[in-house]
C-alpha atoms as an extended CHARMM CRD file, in Angstrom:
* protein
*
       285  EXT
         1         1  MET       CA             56.7730000000      -29.8880000000      -52.2580000000  PROA      1               0.0000000000
         2         2  ALA       CA             55.2110000000      -30.6430000000      -48.8620000000  PROA      2               0.0000000000
         3         3  LEU       CA             52.6250000000      -28.1520000000      -47.6660000000  PROA      3               0.0000000000
         4         4  PRO       CA             54.3990000000      -25.6440000000      -45.3770000000  PROA      4               0.0000000000
         5         5  TYR       CA             53.2040000000      -25.8610000000      -41.7920000000  PROA      5               0.0000000000
         6         6  ASP       CA             51.6170000000      -22.4130000000      -41.6730000000  PROA      6               0.0000000000
         7         7  TRP       CA             49.7400000000      -22.4130000000      -44.9650000000  PROA      7               0.0000000000
         8         8  ILE       CA             45.9840000000      -22.4340000000      -44.4550000000  PROA      8               0.0000000000
         9         9  VAL       CA             43.5880000000      -25.0510000000      -45.8150000000  PROA      9               0.0000000000
        10        10  PRO       CA             40.0760000000      -23.6310000000      -45.3630000000  PROA      10              0.0000000000
        11        11  GLU       CA             37.7730000000      -25.3270000000      -42.9080000000  PROA      11              0.0000000000
        12        12  TRP       CA             34.3560000000      -24.9700000000      -44.5080000000  PROA      12              0.0000000000
        13        13  ASP       CA             31.5660000000      -27.0730000000      -45.9670000000  PROA      13              0.0000000000
        14        14  ALA       CA             32.5950000000      -26.8930000000      -49.6200000000  PROA      14              0.0000000000
        15        15  PRO       CA             31.5840000000      -29.9360000000      -51.7100000000  PROA      15              0.0000000000
        16        16  PRO       CA             34.1600000000      -32.7130000000      -52.3590000000  PROA      16              0.0000000000
        17        17  PRO       CA             35.3000000000      -31.5690000000      -55.8580000000  PROA      17              0.0000000000
        18        18  VAL       CA             36.4530000000      -28.2270000000      -54.4120000000  PROA      18              0.0000000000
        19        19  ARG       CA             39.9740000000      -27.6490000000      -53.1030000000  PROA      19              0.0000000000
        20        20  ALA       CA             41.4400000000      -24.4430000000      -51.6710000000  PROA      20              0.0000000000
        21        21  LEU       CA             44.4430000000      -23.0770000000      -49.8150000000  PROA      21              0.0000000000
        22        22  PHE       CA             46.0940000000      -19.8500000000      -48.6890000000  PROA      22              0.0000000000
        23        23  THR       CA             49.8770000000      -19.4570000000      -48.7600000000  PROA      23              0.0000000000
        24        24  SER       CA             52.1150000000      -17.8010000000      -46.1790000000  PROA      24              0.0000000000
        25        25  ARG       CA             55.6700000000      -16.4660000000      -46.3510000000  PROA      25              0.0000000000
        26        26  SER       CA             57.0410000000      -19.9900000000      -45.8300000000  PROA      26              0.0000000000
        27        27  GLY       CA             58.4410000000      -22.4340000000      -48.3500000000  PROA      27              0.0000000000
        28        28  GLY       CA             60.0610000000      -20.3830000000      -51.0940000000  PROA      28              0.0000000000
        29        29  VAL       CA             63.4130000000      -19.1360000000      -52.3270000000  PROA      29              0.0000000000
        30        30  SER       CA             62.9910000000      -15.3400000000      -52.3810000000  PROA      30              0.0000000000
        31        31  VAL       CA             65.3420000000      -13.2740000000      -50.2220000000  PROA      31              0.0000000000
        32        32  ALA       CA             64.5260000000      -10.2990000000      -47.9810000000  PROA      32              0.0000000000
        33        33  PRO       CA             62.3080000000       -8.3510000000      -48.0460000000  PROA      33              0.0000000000
        34        34  PHE       CA             60.4250000000      -10.9560000000      -50.1020000000  PROA      34              0.0000000000
        35        35  ASP       CA             61.4260000000      -13.9220000000      -47.9610000000  PROA      35              0.0000000000
        36        36  SER       CA             60.5450000000      -16.4200000000      -48.8430000000  PROA      36              0.0000000000
        37        37  PHE       CA             57.3980000000      -17.5020000000      -50.7310000000  PROA      37              0.0000000000
        38        38  ASN       CA             56.6740000000      -14.3300000000      -52.6840000000  PROA      38              0.0000000000
        39        39  LEU       CA             54.3300000000      -14.8870000000      -55.6320000000  PROA      39              0.0000000000
        40        40  GLY       CA             54.1280000000      -11.3210000000      -56.9340000000  PROA      40              0.0000000000
        41        41  ASP       CA             56.0310000000      -10.5920000000      -60.1370000000  PROA      41              0.0000000000
        42        42  HSD       CA             55.4510000000       -6.8260000000      -59.8470000000  PROA      42              0.0000000000
        43        43  VAL       CA             57.2030000000       -6.0630000000      -56.5520000000  PROA      43              0.0000000000
        44        44  CYS       CA             60.8820000000       -5.9550000000      -57.6490000000  PROA      44              0.0000000000
        45        45  ASP       CA             61.6990000000       -9.4840000000      -56.5160000000  PROA      45              0.0000000000
        46        46  GLU       CA             64.0860000000      -11.5350000000      -58.6750000000  PROA      46              0.0000000000
        47        47  PRO       CA             62.0240000000      -12.9670000000      -61.5800000000  PROA      47              0.0000000000
        48        48  ALA       CA             63.7050000000      -16.3740000000      -61.2630000000  PROA      48              0.0000000000
        49        49  ALA       CA             62.7210000000      -16.5910000000      -57.5910000000  PROA      49              0.0000000000
        50        50  VAL       CA             59.1120000000      -15.6770000000      -58.3500000000  PROA      50              0.0000000000
        51        51  ALA       CA             58.9910000000      -18.2410000000      -61.1650000000  PROA      51              0.0000000000
        52        52  HSD       CA             60.3670000000      -20.9110000000      -58.8250000000  PROA      52              0.0000000000
        53        53  ASN       CA             57.8140000000      -20.0920000000      -56.1330000000  PROA      53              0.0000000000
        54        54  ARG       CA             54.9460000000      -20.1250000000      -58.6400000000  PROA      54              0.0000000000
        55        55  ALA       CA             56.1010000000      -23.4860000000      -59.9650000000  PROA      55              0.0000000000
        56        56  GLN       CA             56.1410000000      -24.8170000000      -56.4010000000  PROA      56              0.0000000000
        57        57  LEU       CA             52.5830000000      -23.5930000000      -55.8820000000  PROA      57              0.0000000000
        58        58  ALA       CA             51.4610000000      -25.2910000000      -59.0890000000  PROA      58              0.0000000000
        59        59  GLN       CA             53.0440000000      -28.5180000000      -57.8720000000  PROA      59              0.0000000000
        60        60  VAL       CA             51.1170000000      -28.3370000000      -54.5880000000  PROA      60              0.0000000000
        61        61  VAL       CA             47.8320000000      -27.4150000000      -56.2530000000  PROA      61              0.0000000000
        62        62  GLY       CA             48.1510000000      -29.9120000000      -59.0780000000  PROA      62              0.0000000000
        63        63  GLN       CA             46.5880000000      -27.3850000000      -61.4590000000  PROA      63              0.0000000000
        64        64  ARG       CA             47.8210000000      -24.2130000000      -63.1630000000  PROA      64              0.0000000000
        65        65  PRO       CA             47.3430000000      -21.1990000000      -60.8760000000  PROA      65              0.0000000000
        66        66  VAL       CA             46.2620000000      -18.2500000000      -63.0370000000  PROA      66              0.0000000000
        67        67  PHE       CA             47.7890000000      -14.9890000000      -61.7720000000  PROA      67              0.0000000000
        68        68  LEU       CA             45.7840000000      -11.8900000000      -62.6570000000  PROA      68              0.0000000000
        69        69  GLN       CA             46.9380000000       -8.3100000000      -62.9890000000  PROA      69              0.0000000000
        70        70  GLN       CA             44.8840000000       -6.9380000000      -60.1040000000  PROA      70              0.0000000000
        71        71  VAL       CA             43.9290000000       -3.2510000000      -60.3080000000  PROA      71              0.0000000000
        72        72  HSD       CA             41.5480000000       -2.7960000000      -57.3340000000  PROA      72              0.0000000000
        73        73  GLY       CA             38.5920000000       -2.9560000000      -59.7090000000  PROA      73              0.0000000000
        74        74  THR       CA             35.5460000000       -5.1860000000      -60.0850000000  PROA      74              0.0000000000
        75        75  ALA       CA             36.1220000000       -7.1050000000      -63.3420000000  PROA      75              0.0000000000
        76        76  VAL       CA             35.6580000000      -10.8880000000      -63.2580000000  PROA      76              0.0000000000
        77        77  VAL       CA             37.6890000000      -13.1650000000      -65.5500000000  PROA      77              0.0000000000
        78        78  GLY       CA             36.2280000000      -16.4960000000      -66.6530000000  PROA      78              0.0000000000
        79        79  LEU       CA             39.1950000000      -18.8770000000      -66.7110000000  PROA      79              0.0000000000
        80        80  GLN       CA             39.8650000000      -21.0960000000      -69.6920000000  PROA      80              0.0000000000
        81        81  SER       CA             42.1100000000      -24.1360000000      -69.6220000000  PROA      81              0.0000000000
        82        82  ALA       CA             44.3090000000      -25.4460000000      -72.4140000000  PROA      82              0.0000000000
        83        83  THR       CA             43.7290000000      -28.9380000000      -71.0200000000  PROA      83              0.0000000000
        84        84  SER       CA             39.9480000000      -28.7370000000      -70.8540000000  PROA      84              0.0000000000
        85        85  ARG       CA             39.0100000000      -29.8000000000      -74.4040000000  PROA      85              0.0000000000
        86        86  PRO       CA             37.3110000000      -33.2120000000      -74.5740000000  PROA      86              0.0000000000
        87        87  ASP       CA             39.0520000000      -34.0160000000      -77.8800000000  PROA      87              0.0000000000
        88        88  GLY       CA             42.4380000000      -33.8060000000      -76.1920000000  PROA      88              0.0000000000
        89        89  LEU       CA             43.6550000000      -30.9760000000      -78.4230000000  PROA      89              0.0000000000
        90        90  THR       CA             45.1210000000      -27.7720000000      -77.0600000000  PROA      90              0.0000000000
        91        91  GLY       CA             42.4930000000      -25.0730000000      -76.6740000000  PROA      91              0.0000000000
        92        92  ALA       CA             42.3910000000      -21.5090000000      -75.4690000000  PROA      92              0.0000000000
        93        93  HSD       CA             43.7950000000      -20.6750000000      -72.0630000000  PROA      93              0.0000000000
        94        94  THR       CA             43.7640000000      -17.6210000000      -69.8140000000  PROA      94              0.0000000000
        95        95  PRO       CA             47.2920000000      -16.1730000000      -69.6420000000  PROA      95              0.0000000000
        96        96  ASP       CA             48.8970000000      -14.8080000000      -66.4980000000  PROA      96              0.0000000000
        97        97  GLY       CA             48.6300000000      -11.0290000000      -66.3710000000  PROA      97              0.0000000000
        98        98  THR       CA             45.0190000000      -10.9000000000      -67.5490000000  PROA      98              0.0000000000
        99        99  VAL       CA             43.4800000000       -7.7900000000      -65.9690000000  PROA      99              0.0000000000
       100       100  GLY       CA             40.8400000000       -8.4790000000      -63.3430000000  PROA      100             0.0000000000
       101       101  ASP       CA             40.2010000000       -8.5680000000      -59.6190000000  PROA      101             0.0000000000
       102       102  ALA       CA             38.1740000000      -11.7570000000      -59.5530000000  PROA      102             0.0000000000
       103       103  CYS       CA             38.0890000000      -14.9900000000      -61.5010000000  PROA      103             0.0000000000
       104       104  LEU       CA             35.7340000000      -17.9160000000      -61.9360000000  PROA      104             0.0000000000
       105       105  SER       CA             36.1680000000      -21.4730000000      -63.1410000000  PROA      105             0.0000000000
       106       106  THR       CA             33.9360000000      -24.3810000000      -64.1090000000  PROA      106             0.0000000000
       107       107  LEU       CA             36.8950000000      -26.3820000000      -65.4260000000  PROA      107             0.0000000000
       108       108  ARG       CA             39.5690000000      -28.6700000000      -64.1100000000  PROA      108             0.0000000000
       109       109  GLY       CA             43.1550000000      -27.7960000000      -64.9280000000  PROA      109             0.0000000000
       110       110  VAL       CA             43.2120000000      -24.2090000000      -63.6300000000  PROA      110             0.0000000000
       111       111  ALA       CA             43.1100000000      -22.6610000000      -60.1700000000  PROA      111             0.0000000000
       112       112  CYS       CA             41.4500000000      -19.3410000000      -59.4420000000  PROA      112             0.0000000000
       113       113  THR       CA             44.2440000000      -17.3770000000      -57.7770000000  PROA      113             0.0000000000
       114       114  ILE       CA             44.1670000000      -14.0470000000      -55.9380000000  PROA      114             0.0000000000
       115       115  MET       CA             47.2910000000      -12.3410000000      -54.6040000000  PROA      115             0.0000000000
       116       116  VAL       CA             47.1320000000      -10.2650000000      -51.4230000000  PROA      116             0.0000000000
       117       117  ALA       CA             49.3100000000       -8.4780000000      -48.8760000000  PROA      117             0.0000000000
       118       118  ASP       CA             46.6160000000       -6.8460000000      -46.6450000000  PROA      118             0.0000000000
       119       119  CYS       CA             43.5710000000       -6.9110000000      -48.9350000000  PROA      119             0.0000000000
       120       120  LEU       CA             40.9220000000       -9.5570000000      -48.2860000000  PROA      120             0.0000000000
       121       121  PRO       CA             40.7750000000      -12.6830000000      -50.4640000000  PROA      121             0.0000000000
       122       122  VAL       CA             37.2760000000      -14.1400000000      -50.7880000000  PROA      122             0.0000000000
       123       123  LEU       CA             36.7550000000      -17.6660000000      -52.1460000000  PROA      123             0.0000000000
       124       124  PHE       CA             33.3870000000      -18.9150000000      -53.4210000000  PROA      124             0.0000000000
       125       125  ALA       CA             32.0770000000      -22.4290000000      -54.0350000000  PROA      125             0.0000000000
       126       126  HSD       CA             28.6300000000      -23.4750000000      -55.2320000000  PROA      126             0.0000000000
       127       127  ALA       CA             27.0920000000      -26.4980000000      -53.5420000000  PROA      127             0.0000000000
       128       128  SER       CA             26.8440000000      -28.2880000000      -56.9020000000  PROA      128             0.0000000000
       129       129  GLY       CA             30.6360000000      -28.5800000000      -56.9200000000  PROA      129             0.0000000000
       130       130  THR       CA             30.7540000000      -27.2810000000      -60.4870000000  PROA      130             0.0000000000
       131       131  VAL       CA             31.6440000000      -23.6000000000      -60.0360000000  PROA      131             0.0000000000
       132       132  VAL       CA             34.3090000000      -21.8520000000      -57.9570000000  PROA      132             0.0000000000
       133       133  ALA       CA             35.4770000000      -18.2510000000      -57.8550000000  PROA      133             0.0000000000
       134       134  ALA       CA             37.9150000000      -15.9710000000      -56.0640000000  PROA      134             0.0000000000
       135       135  ALA       CA             37.8660000000      -12.2140000000      -55.4690000000  PROA      135             0.0000000000
       136       136  HSD       CA             40.4280000000       -9.5950000000      -54.4110000000  PROA      136             0.0000000000
       137       137  ALA       CA             38.6390000000       -7.3000000000      -51.9630000000  PROA      137             0.0000000000
       138       138  GLY       CA             40.5550000000       -4.2380000000      -50.9160000000  PROA      138             0.0000000000
       139       139  TRP       CA             38.3470000000       -1.3890000000      -49.7890000000  PROA      139             0.0000000000
       140       140  ARG       CA             38.1030000000        0.1480000000      -53.2750000000  PROA      140             0.0000000000
       141       141  GLY       CA             37.0490000000       -3.0730000000      -54.9560000000  PROA      141             0.0000000000
       142       142  LEU       CA             34.7690000000       -3.9980000000      -52.0800000000  PROA      142             0.0000000000
       143       143  ALA       CA             32.9680000000       -0.6450000000      -52.2310000000  PROA      143             0.0000000000
       144       144  GLY       CA             32.9970000000       -0.5710000000      -56.0230000000  PROA      144             0.0000000000
       145       145  ALA       CA             34.8830000000        2.7380000000      -56.1600000000  PROA      145             0.0000000000
       146       146  GLY       CA             34.8390000000        3.8040000000      -59.7940000000  PROA      146             0.0000000000
       147       147  ALA       CA             32.8220000000        0.7450000000      -60.8370000000  PROA      147             0.0000000000
       148       148  PRO       CA             30.6570000000        0.9120000000      -63.9900000000  PROA      148             0.0000000000
       149       149  VAL       CA             27.5470000000        0.2350000000      -61.8910000000  PROA      149             0.0000000000
       150       150  ALA       CA             27.2510000000        2.3630000000      -58.7580000000  PROA      150             0.0000000000
       151       151  GLY       CA             27.2700000000        0.3160000000      -55.5780000000  PROA      151             0.0000000000
       152       152  GLN       CA             28.3500000000       -2.8730000000      -57.3300000000  PROA      152             0.0000000000
       153       153  GLY       CA             31.6710000000       -3.9580000000      -55.8900000000  PROA      153             0.0000000000
       154       154  VAL       CA             33.8550000000       -6.9220000000      -56.6600000000  PROA      154             0.0000000000
       155       155  LEU       CA             31.8230000000       -9.3380000000      -54.5190000000  PROA      155             0.0000000000
       156       156  GLU       CA             28.6330000000       -8.3770000000      -56.3370000000  PROA      156             0.0000000000
       157       157  THR       CA             30.2040000000       -8.7930000000      -59.7920000000  PROA      157             0.0000000000
       158       158  THR       CA             31.6860000000      -12.1350000000      -58.7540000000  PROA      158             0.0000000000
       159       159  MET       CA             28.3230000000      -13.3820000000      -57.5290000000  PROA      159             0.0000000000
       160       160  ALA       CA             26.6580000000      -12.2160000000      -60.7460000000  PROA      160             0.0000000000
       161       161  ALA       CA             29.2150000000      -14.2300000000      -62.7450000000  PROA      161             0.0000000000
       162       162  LEU       CA             28.6780000000      -17.2290000000      -60.4930000000  PROA      162             0.0000000000
       163       163  VAL       CA             24.9070000000      -17.0070000000      -60.9840000000  PROA      163             0.0000000000
       164       164  ALA       CA             25.3590000000      -16.8970000000      -64.7630000000  PROA      164             0.0000000000
       165       165  ALA       CA             27.6460000000      -19.9500000000      -64.6440000000  PROA      165             0.0000000000
       166       166  VAL       CA             25.1490000000      -21.9520000000      -62.5710000000  PROA      166             0.0000000000
       167       167  GLN       CA             22.3130000000      -20.9680000000      -64.9080000000  PROA      167             0.0000000000
       168       168  VAL       CA             24.1160000000      -22.5670000000      -67.8650000000  PROA      168             0.0000000000
       169       169  ALA       CA             23.4270000000      -25.9740000000      -66.3140000000  PROA      169             0.0000000000
       170       170  ASP       CA             20.2470000000      -24.9500000000      -64.4840000000  PROA      170             0.0000000000
       171       171  PRO       CA             18.2890000000      -22.2370000000      -66.3320000000  PROA      171             0.0000000000
       172       172  ALA       CA             15.7120000000      -22.1750000000      -63.5380000000  PROA      172             0.0000000000
       173       173  ALA       CA             18.2840000000      -21.0270000000      -60.9860000000  PROA      173             0.0000000000
       174       174  THR       CA             17.7360000000      -17.5290000000      -59.6140000000  PROA      174             0.0000000000
       175       175  PRO       CA             20.1880000000      -15.1530000000      -57.9340000000  PROA      175             0.0000000000
       176       176  ALA       CA             18.4970000000      -15.8900000000      -54.6150000000  PROA      176             0.0000000000
       177       177  SER       CA             18.6890000000      -19.6670000000      -55.0060000000  PROA      177             0.0000000000
       178       178  VAL       CA             22.3140000000      -19.5540000000      -56.1410000000  PROA      178             0.0000000000
       179       179  ALA       CA             23.2580000000      -17.3620000000      -53.1830000000  PROA      179             0.0000000000
       180       180  GLN       CA             21.4890000000      -19.7490000000      -50.8260000000  PROA      180             0.0000000000
       181       181  HSD       CA             23.6360000000      -22.6170000000      -52.1050000000  PROA      181             0.0000000000
       182       182  THR       CA             26.9260000000      -20.6970000000      -52.2680000000  PROA      182             0.0000000000
       183       183  MET       CA             29.5130000000      -20.7020000000      -49.5220000000  PROA      183             0.0000000000
       184       184  ALA       CA             32.2870000000      -18.1700000000      -49.0530000000  PROA      184             0.0000000000
       185       185  TRP       CA             35.6090000000      -18.2830000000      -47.2300000000  PROA      185             0.0000000000
       186       186  LEU       CA             37.4190000000      -15.1440000000      -46.1140000000  PROA      186             0.0000000000
       187       187  GLY       CA             41.1900000000      -15.3200000000      -45.8720000000  PROA      187             0.0000000000
       188       188  PRO       CA             43.6880000000      -13.2900000000      -43.8440000000  PROA      188             0.0000000000
       189       189  CYS       CA             43.7790000000       -9.5120000000      -44.3130000000  PROA      189             0.0000000000
       190       190  ILE       CA             44.7620000000       -6.4070000000      -42.4000000000  PROA      190             0.0000000000
       191       191  GLY       CA             42.8620000000       -6.5560000000      -39.1310000000  PROA      191             0.0000000000
       192       192  PRO       CA             40.3930000000       -4.1350000000      -37.5310000000  PROA      192             0.0000000000
       193       193  GLU       CA             42.9880000000       -2.9540000000      -35.0230000000  PROA      193             0.0000000000
       194       194  ALA       CA             45.4540000000       -1.9460000000      -37.7590000000  PROA      194             0.0000000000
       195       195  PHE       CA             43.4870000000       -0.6780000000      -40.7740000000  PROA      195             0.0000000000
       196       196  GLU       CA             43.2660000000        3.0920000000      -40.3160000000  PROA      196             0.0000000000
       197       197  VAL       CA             41.3060000000        4.9240000000      -43.0300000000  PROA      197             0.0000000000
       198       198  GLY       CA             39.9520000000        8.3730000000      -43.7410000000  PROA      198             0.0000000000
       199       199  PRO       CA             36.3280000000        9.5470000000      -43.7130000000  PROA      199             0.0000000000
       200       200  GLU       CA             35.9960000000        9.0510000000      -47.4680000000  PROA      200             0.0000000000
       201       201  VAL       CA             36.3850000000        5.2920000000      -47.0310000000  PROA      201             0.0000000000
       202       202  ARG       CA             33.6910000000        5.1670000000      -44.3690000000  PROA      202             0.0000000000
       203       203  GLU       CA             31.3740000000        7.2770000000      -46.5060000000  PROA      203             0.0000000000
       204       204  ALA       CA             31.8900000000        5.0240000000      -49.5420000000  PROA      204             0.0000000000
       205       205  PHE       CA             30.3930000000        2.1100000000      -47.5950000000  PROA      205             0.0000000000
       206       206  VAL       CA             27.8310000000        3.8420000000      -45.3970000000  PROA      206             0.0000000000
       207       207  ALA       CA             26.3030000000        5.6440000000      -48.3990000000  PROA      207             0.0000000000
       208       208  GLN       CA             25.4620000000        2.2220000000      -49.8530000000  PROA      208             0.0000000000
       209       209  GLN       CA             24.6700000000        0.3100000000      -46.6530000000  PROA      209             0.0000000000
       210       210  PRO       CA             23.9220000000        2.5210000000      -43.6260000000  PROA      210             0.0000000000
       211       211  ALA       CA             24.5610000000       -0.4170000000      -41.2660000000  PROA      211             0.0000000000
       212       212  ALA       CA             28.1890000000       -0.4660000000      -42.4380000000  PROA      212             0.0000000000
       213       213  TYR       CA             28.9450000000        2.2500000000      -39.8750000000  PROA      213             0.0000000000
       214       214  ARG       CA             29.3750000000       -0.5590000000      -37.3390000000  PROA      214             0.0000000000
       215       215  ALA       CA             32.5500000000       -1.6390000000      -39.1310000000  PROA      215             0.0000000000
       216       216  PHE       CA             34.2760000000        1.7050000000      -38.4230000000  PROA      216             0.0000000000
       217       217  VAL       CA             35.6460000000        2.8290000000      -35.0640000000  PROA      217             0.0000000000
       218       218  PRO       CA             36.6680000000        6.4950000000      -34.7240000000  PROA      218             0.0000000000
       219       219  VAL       CA             40.2300000000        7.0630000000      -33.5050000000  PROA      219             0.0000000000
       220       220  GLY       CA             40.4130000000       10.8620000000      -33.6580000000  PROA      220             0.0000000000
       221       221  GLY       CA             41.5550000000       13.3420000000      -36.2420000000  PROA      221             0.0000000000
       222       222  GLY       CA             38.7510000000       12.2710000000      -38.5530000000  PROA      222             0.0000000000
       223       223  LYS       CA             40.2660000000        8.8110000000      -38.9160000000  PROA      223             0.0000000000
       224       224  PHE       CA             38.6630000000        5.4050000000      -38.3840000000  PROA      224             0.0000000000
       225       225  LEU       CA             39.7330000000        1.8140000000      -37.8510000000  PROA      225             0.0000000000
       226       226  ALA       CA             37.9830000000       -0.2650000000      -40.5130000000  PROA      226             0.0000000000
       227       227  ASN       CA             36.9540000000       -3.9050000000      -40.2240000000  PROA      227             0.0000000000
       228       228  LEU       CA             37.4270000000       -5.2090000000      -43.7570000000  PROA      228             0.0000000000
       229       229  GLN       CA             36.0960000000       -8.7100000000      -43.1390000000  PROA      229             0.0000000000
       230       230  ALA       CA             32.9740000000       -7.3270000000      -41.4480000000  PROA      230             0.0000000000
       231       231  LEU       CA             32.3190000000       -5.0960000000      -44.4560000000  PROA      231             0.0000000000
       232       232  ALA       CA             32.6470000000       -8.1230000000      -46.7410000000  PROA      232             0.0000000000
       233       233  ARG       CA             30.3120000000      -10.1890000000      -44.5770000000  PROA      233             0.0000000000
       234       234  GLY       CA             27.7380000000       -7.4160000000      -44.7080000000  PROA      234             0.0000000000
       235       235  ARG       CA             27.8110000000       -7.2680000000      -48.4840000000  PROA      235             0.0000000000
       236       236  LEU       CA             27.6440000000      -11.0590000000      -48.7980000000  PROA      236             0.0000000000
       237       237  ALA       CA             24.6440000000      -11.1540000000      -46.4520000000  PROA      237             0.0000000000
       238       238  ALA       CA             22.9040000000       -8.4860000000      -48.5200000000  PROA      238             0.0000000000
       239       239  MET       CA             23.1790000000      -10.8240000000      -51.5130000000  PROA      239             0.0000000000
       240       240  GLY       CA             21.8440000000      -13.7830000000      -49.5240000000  PROA      240             0.0000000000
       241       241  VAL       CA             25.1900000000      -15.5150000000      -48.9950000000  PROA      241             0.0000000000
       242       242  THR       CA             25.0280000000      -16.5630000000      -45.3530000000  PROA      242             0.0000000000
       243       243  ARG       CA             27.3350000000      -19.6080000000      -45.3540000000  PROA      243             0.0000000000
       244       244  VAL       CA             30.5470000000      -17.7150000000      -44.6150000000  PROA      244             0.0000000000
       245       245  ALA       CA             33.6500000000      -19.1630000000      -42.9430000000  PROA      245             0.0000000000
       246       246  GLY       CA             37.2070000000      -18.0910000000      -42.2530000000  PROA      246             0.0000000000
       247       247  ASN       CA             38.3410000000      -14.6380000000      -41.1250000000  PROA      247             0.0000000000
       248       248  ASP       CA             36.2790000000      -13.4200000000      -38.1770000000  PROA      248             0.0000000000
       249       249  GLY       CA             38.2730000000      -10.2910000000      -37.4320000000  PROA      249             0.0000000000
       250       250  THR       CA             40.3450000000      -11.7820000000      -34.6280000000  PROA      250             0.0000000000
       251       251  ALA       CA             44.0980000000      -11.2900000000      -34.3390000000  PROA      251             0.0000000000
       252       252  ALA       CA             44.9320000000      -14.7040000000      -35.8210000000  PROA      252             0.0000000000
       253       253  TRP       CA             43.7610000000      -13.4790000000      -39.2340000000  PROA      253             0.0000000000
       254       254  CYS       CA             45.6130000000      -10.1420000000      -39.2720000000  PROA      254             0.0000000000
       255       255  THR       CA             48.3750000000       -9.8150000000      -41.8700000000  PROA      255             0.0000000000
       256       256  PHE       CA             49.7330000000       -6.5650000000      -40.4000000000  PROA      256             0.0000000000
       257       257  THR       CA             50.5180000000       -7.9010000000      -36.9300000000  PROA      257             0.0000000000
       258       258  GLN       CA             52.1710000000      -11.1980000000      -37.9380000000  PROA      258             0.0000000000
       259       259  PRO       CA             55.3740000000      -10.2790000000      -39.8120000000  PROA      259             0.0000000000
       260       260  SER       CA             56.9120000000      -13.7390000000      -39.5930000000  PROA      260             0.0000000000
       261       261  ARG       CA             53.8940000000      -15.3820000000      -41.2340000000  PROA      261             0.0000000000
       262       262  PHE       CA             52.3260000000      -12.8470000000      -43.6020000000  PROA      262             0.0000000000
       263       263  PHE       CA             53.3860000000      -10.1420000000      -46.0300000000  PROA      263             0.0000000000
       264       264  SER       CA             51.8030000000       -6.7310000000      -45.3670000000  PROA      264             0.0000000000
       265       265  HSD       CA             51.9990000000       -3.8290000000      -47.8050000000  PROA      265             0.0000000000
       266       266  ARG       CA             50.9800000000       -1.2760000000      -45.1930000000  PROA      266             0.0000000000
       267       267  ARG       CA             53.4810000000       -2.5470000000      -42.6560000000  PROA      267             0.0000000000
       268       268  ASP       CA             56.4820000000       -3.1080000000      -44.9250000000  PROA      268             0.0000000000
       269       269  ALA       CA             56.3110000000       -1.1710000000      -48.1960000000  PROA      269             0.0000000000
       270       270  ALA       CA             57.4100000000        2.2120000000      -46.8450000000  PROA      270             0.0000000000
       271       271  ARG       CA             59.8750000000        0.7410000000      -44.3280000000  PROA      271             0.0000000000
       272       272  LEU       CA             61.5180000000       -1.8560000000      -46.5820000000  PROA      272             0.0000000000
       273       273  GLY       CA             60.8010000000       -0.4470000000      -50.0260000000  PROA      273             0.0000000000
       274       274  SER       CA             58.4980000000       -3.2880000000      -51.0480000000  PROA      274             0.0000000000
       275       275  THR       CA             56.9340000000       -6.5040000000      -49.8480000000  PROA      275             0.0000000000
       276       276  GLY       CA             55.8390000000       -9.8490000000      -51.2650000000  PROA      276             0.0000000000
       277       277  ARG       CA             52.4520000000      -11.2920000000      -52.0780000000  PROA      277             0.0000000000
       278       278  MET       CA             50.6040000000      -14.3410000000      -50.7860000000  PROA      278             0.0000000000
       279       279  ALA       CA             47.8910000000      -16.1790000000      -52.7000000000  PROA      279             0.0000000000
       280       280  ALA       CA             44.4780000000      -17.6870000000      -52.1120000000  PROA      280             0.0000000000
       281       281  CYS       CA             43.6810000000      -20.4780000000      -54.5710000000  PROA      281             0.0000000000
       282       282  ILE       CA             40.5110000000      -22.4490000000      -55.2780000000  PROA      282             0.0000000000
       283       283  TRP       CA             40.0300000000      -25.1470000000      -57.9120000000  PROA      283             0.0000000000
       284       284  LEU       CA             38.0480000000      -28.2010000000      -58.9900000000  PROA      284             0.0000000000
       285       285  VAL       CA             39.3410000000      -31.7750000000      -59.0410000000  PROA      285             0.0000000000
């Protein structure tokens, strides 16, 4: 399968062993309202069409994309690969449907994969080229709503897992040094002109980081327009991750306002009954 023209290959300074991409609606076999490259198996699309699209993605990636059961939480799954054993025998592997909203890999043979249709996908790569991760950052996961540790959202748990993975090879590594040598890429999401939220969403962020108020614009009736990518950048900066590329909040990155290119749950679910899912993938070669 040739890479569809409107899929996104991140432009960032990730090390050579790291590969990544973000899919669009183009290139698949699903029919409306999932046309055409829907990767979600939970949205009432035909299972055979989803399986075909996922197989096409695996062909492009050259690794096995691992599809999580995402629940807007903060759990991080460490991916295992059946092809990763040095003795050539079949080992453990992480099955599709494993519950989590982020995943991490130090192995070849699997691709960290996050599905989205308005939420923000965040990809991570350590400068060593030995660890990659991906996170699903809707507002609940980003704020850590209902998380076991107050104030620790999905980006914080993903970074903690990344730090632990780096420390296996370098016990002297610290959270600060790992963050300094980690780069992040933000993919398309619902944009700041389209993401209307209530006061409880604003409070969830501002209570943790007072400066987060800048990411909310009042629109009357107690509602706000929220800038999801700006909230993510603020939380990454608080952890010391300053090498951030991708989504800058401009219209080109908005899933809601580009119906021919991107799926959008908020735009389409009520109107059409459902919508498809795109994927952000990152892997090692």
